[in-house]
C-alpha positions as CSV (number, residue, x, y, z in Angstrom):
1,X,121.7,-81.6,187.8
2,X,118.9,-82.7,190.2
3,X,115.6,-80.7,190.2
4,X,116.2,-79.7,193.6
5,X,119.5,-78.2,192.8
6,X,118.1,-76.4,189.7
7,X,115.6,-74.7,191.9
8,X,118.3,-73.6,194.5
9,X,120.4,-72.2,191.5
10,X,117.3,-70.5,190.0
11,X,116.5,-69.0,193.3
12,X,120.0,-67.5,193.8
13,X,120.0,-66.1,190.3
14,X,116.8,-64.4,191.0
15,X,118.2,-62.8,194.2
16,X,121.3,-61.6,192.3
17,X,119.2,-59.9,189.7
18,X,116.7,-58.4,191.9
19,X,117.5,-54.8,192.9
20,X,118.6,-54.3,196.5
21,X,116.0,-52.0,198.4
22,X,117.3,-48.6,198.8
23,X,116.6,-46.3,201.8
24,X,115.5,-42.9,201.6
25,X,118.0,-40.2,202.5
26,X,117.5,-36.6,203.7
27,X,119.1,-34.2,201.0
28,X,118.5,-30.6,201.6
29,X,116.1,-28.0,203.5
30,X,115.4,-24.6,202.4
31,X,112.7,-21.7,203.1
32,X,111.3,-18.9,201.5
33,X,111.9,-15.5,203.0
34,X,112.3,-12.0,202.2
35,X,115.5,-11.8,204.5
36,X,118.2,-14.2,205.3
37,X,118.5,-16.7,207.1
38,X,114.7,-17.2,207.0
39,X,113.7,-15.5,210.1
40,X,111.0,-13.1,209.1
41,X,107.9,-13.6,207.3
42,X,107.2,-13.5,203.5
43,X,104.3,-11.9,201.6
44,X,100.6,-12.5,201.8
45,X,100.0,-13.2,198.2
46,X,101.6,-15.5,195.6
47,X,105.5,-16.0,196.0
48,X,108.2,-18.3,194.8
49,X,112.0,-19.2,195.6
50,X,114.7,-21.2,194.3
51,X,115.5,-24.7,195.9
52,X,119.1,-25.9,195.4
53,X,119.4,-29.6,196.3
54,X,122.6,-30.9,197.6
55,X,122.6,-34.2,195.7
56,X,120.0,-35.5,193.1
57,X,116.6,-35.6,194.5
58,X,114.1,-38.2,194.3
59,X,111.4,-36.4,196.0
60,X,110.4,-33.1,197.7
61,X,107.8,-32.1,200.4
62,X,106.9,-28.4,200.7
63,X,105.0,-26.6,203.5
64,X,103.4,-23.3,203.9
65,X,102.8,-21.8,207.4
66,X,100.5,-18.7,207.8
67,X,99.8,-16.4,210.7
68,X,96.1,-15.5,211.2
69,X,96.4,-13.7,214.4
70,X,93.0,-13.5,216.1
71,X,91.0,-14.1,212.9
72,X,89.5,-17.3,211.5
73,X,91.8,-19.3,209.6
74,X,90.7,-20.3,206.1
75,X,92.2,-22.2,203.0
76,X,94.4,-19.7,201.3
77,X,96.6,-21.7,199.3
78,X,95.4,-23.2,195.9
79,X,98.6,-25.2,195.1
80,X,102.4,-25.7,195.1
81,X,104.5,-26.4,192.0
82,X,108.2,-27.9,192.2
83,X,110.0,-27.2,188.7
84,X,106.8,-26.4,187.1
85,X,105.3,-29.8,188.3
86,X,102.1,-29.7,190.4
87,X,102.7,-31.1,194.0
88,X,100.0,-33.4,195.6
89,X,98.3,-31.9,198.9
90,X,98.8,-34.2,201.8
91,X,95.8,-35.6,203.7
92,X,95.3,-33.5,206.7
93,X,96.2,-30.3,204.8
94,X,95.4,-27.5,205.4
95,X,95.6,-27.9,209.2
96,X,93.5,-24.9,210.4
97,X,94.8,-23.7,213.7
98,X,91.5,-22.3,215.3
99,X,92.2,-21.8,219.0
100,X,91.6,-18.9,221.5
101,X,93.8,-16.0,220.1
102,X,96.7,-17.0,218.1
103,X,95.5,-18.6,215.0
104,X,97.3,-20.1,212.0
105,X,97.4,-22.6,209.3
106,X,100.0,-25.4,207.8
107,X,99.8,-26.7,204.3
108,X,101.6,-29.7,203.1
109,X,102.5,-30.8,199.6
110,X,104.6,-33.8,198.3
111,X,106.0,-34.8,194.9
112,X,107.9,-37.8,193.8
113,X,110.2,-38.0,190.7
114,X,111.2,-34.5,190.9
115,X,113.5,-32.8,188.5
116,X,117.3,-32.7,189.4
117,X,119.2,-29.4,190.1
118,X,118.0,-25.9,191.2
119,X,114.2,-25.5,190.9
120,X,111.6,-23.0,191.4
121,X,109.0,-23.7,194.1
122,X,106.0,-21.5,193.4
123,X,103.0,-21.0,195.9
124,X,99.7,-20.0,194.4
125,X,97.5,-18.1,196.9
126,X,93.8,-17.3,196.4
127,X,93.4,-15.2,199.6
128,X,96.0,-12.6,200.8
129,X,95.0,-11.9,204.4
130,X,97.8,-13.4,206.2
131,X,101.7,-13.3,206.3
132,X,103.2,-16.6,205.1
133,X,106.5,-18.4,204.9
134,X,107.4,-21.8,203.3
135,X,109.8,-24.7,203.7
136,X,110.9,-27.4,201.3
137,X,112.7,-30.6,202.0
138,X,114.3,-32.7,199.4
139,X,115.1,-36.4,199.8
140,X,117.3,-38.8,197.7
141,X,117.0,-42.5,196.9
142,X,118.4,-45.2,194.5
143,X,114.9,-46.8,194.7
144,X,112.3,-46.3,191.9
145,X,109.9,-44.3,194.1
146,X,109.3,-42.5,197.5
147,X,105.8,-42.2,199.1
148,X,104.4,-41.0,202.4
149,X,104.1,-43.4,205.0
150,X,102.2,-41.2,207.5
151,X,100.9,-37.7,208.0
152,X,99.9,-36.7,211.5
153,X,98.5,-33.3,212.6
154,X,97.4,-31.8,216.0
155,X,96.3,-28.5,217.3
156,X,95.6,-27.2,220.8
157,X,97.2,-25.5,223.6
158,X,100.4,-27.1,225.1
159,X,103.9,-26.4,226.4
160,X,104.9,-29.6,224.8
161,X,102.8,-30.3,221.7
162,X,103.8,-33.6,220.0
163,X,102.2,-36.2,217.5
164,X,103.3,-39.8,216.9
165,X,104.3,-40.8,213.5
166,X,103.6,-44.7,212.7
167,X,106.3,-46.0,210.4
168,X,105.0,-49.3,210.1
169,X,108.5,-50.8,210.6
170,X,109.5,-49.3,207.1
171,X,112.8,-47.3,207.0
172,X,111.6,-43.8,206.9
173,X,112.7,-39.9,206.9
174,X,110.6,-38.0,209.4
175,X,109.9,-34.1,209.4
176,X,107.8,-31.8,211.5
177,X,106.5,-28.4,210.8
178,X,104.8,-26.2,213.5
179,X,102.8,-23.1,214.2
180,X,103.3,-21.7,217.7
181,X,101.7,-18.8,219.4
182,X,104.9,-18.2,221.6
183,X,106.1,-14.8,221.0
184,X,109.7,-14.4,220.2
185,X,112.3,-16.0,217.9
186,X,112.8,-19.6,217.4
187,X,115.3,-20.0,220.4
188,X,112.1,-20.3,222.4
189,X,111.3,-23.5,220.8
190,X,113.3,-26.6,221.5
191,X,112.7,-29.5,219.3
192,X,112.4,-33.2,220.8
193,X,115.6,-35.2,221.6
194,X,117.2,-36.5,218.3
195,X,115.4,-33.6,216.2
196,X,117.5,-30.9,214.6
197,X,115.7,-27.6,213.9
198,X,115.8,-26.3,210.1
199,X,117.2,-24.5,208.4
200,X,119.4,-23.4,211.3
201,X,119.0,-24.0,215.2
202,X,117.5,-20.5,215.6
203,X,116.0,-20.3,212.1
204,X,112.2,-20.3,212.9
205,X,110.1,-17.5,211.2
206,X,109.1,-14.9,213.6
207,X,105.6,-13.5,212.8
208,X,105.7,-11.2,215.8
209,X,103.2,-12.7,218.2
210,X,103.6,-16.2,216.8
211,X,106.4,-18.3,215.3
212,X,106.7,-21.0,212.7
213,X,108.9,-24.1,213.3
214,X,110.5,-26.9,211.5
215,X,112.7,-29.9,212.3
216,X,113.9,-33.2,210.7
217,X,114.6,-36.5,212.8
218,X,118.3,-37.4,213.0
219,X,117.6,-41.2,212.5
220,X,116.5,-42.8,209.2
221,X,115.0,-45.8,211.0
222,X,111.8,-48.1,211.4
223,X,110.7,-47.1,215.0
224,X,107.7,-45.1,215.5
225,X,108.7,-41.4,216.1
226,X,107.4,-38.6,218.5
227,X,107.6,-35.3,216.8
228,X,107.2,-32.0,218.6
229,X,108.9,-29.3,220.6
230,X,108.9,-27.7,224.0
231,X,108.6,-24.0,225.1
232,X,108.2,-22.0,228.3
233,X,104.5,-21.5,228.1
234,X,101.3,-23.0,226.7
235,X,100.5,-21.2,223.6
236,X,98.1,-22.4,220.8
237,X,100.0,-24.6,218.3
238,X,99.4,-26.7,215.2
239,X,101.7,-29.5,214.1
240,X,102.0,-31.5,210.9
241,X,104.4,-34.4,210.8
242,X,105.3,-36.6,208.0
243,X,107.3,-39.8,207.4
244,X,108.5,-40.9,203.9
245,X,109.8,-44.1,202.8
246,X,110.7,-46.2,199.6
247,X,107.3,-47.1,198.0
248,X,106.0,-50.5,198.3
249,X,106.5,-52.4,195.1
250,X,102.7,-52.6,194.3
251,X,102.5,-48.8,194.8
252,X,105.4,-47.7,192.5
253,X,104.3,-45.3,190.0
254,X,101.0,-44.8,191.9
255,X,99.8,-41.6,193.7
256,X,100.2,-42.1,197.5
257,X,97.1,-42.9,199.5
258,X,98.2,-39.9,201.6
259,X,97.6,-37.2,199.0
260,X,94.5,-35.7,198.3
261,X,93.7,-37.0,194.8
262,X,97.5,-37.2,193.9
263,X,97.8,-33.7,192.6
264,X,97.2,-30.1,193.6
265,X,93.7,-28.9,193.7
């Protein structure tokens, strides 16, 4: 066999032996709440609930939303564990929404290589001044690891708050969590096109003068995504949006650069 044919044969064998790149897939979404289906706020102190994935999850991202009212928001969450494992706090967390009258905060945490099956998500709080709720999404993948591709946050006063997630042409799952000073239930908040509100289409948590909000993007794709919602007024708001993709080969097994130190504080 000629050297050229040998090289071609070796290249074909390498391609056959190399594992195919697997895409991230949305698995499940749940929320903590004292009432079902997650429409009223939870406690001010420590709390936990059970997450039951649909399939075998690869990673999880969990969020806490707190209503501070007219007070000054502060960092009240010490950390979150998923199945007893400490989650890493995302860069940009906590987002302290400090506007005119309706203030709040959003915390985001991520963990790859999560345990299979139903698991307890526990939120450790060091200040008990504000009502809170929490959301958790699980993702599946046949690949070796998942990581955060982008985390974007914003706050202000707007009828159409939005942030743009930069996916870097990587196949990603996108999610957004929000805090809105809009009074009333979540039907007042309409997600952007091709986004689906979670856990139900009217399932946002009503704090009374304010609401929390969560939605997932319907498309697992590579194009940059605008995350946000619309409502009928211009309340104070906060947004935290994330994109998750298969980890780059060099980063497999390493903490994401979008985690603060890679573990809970």
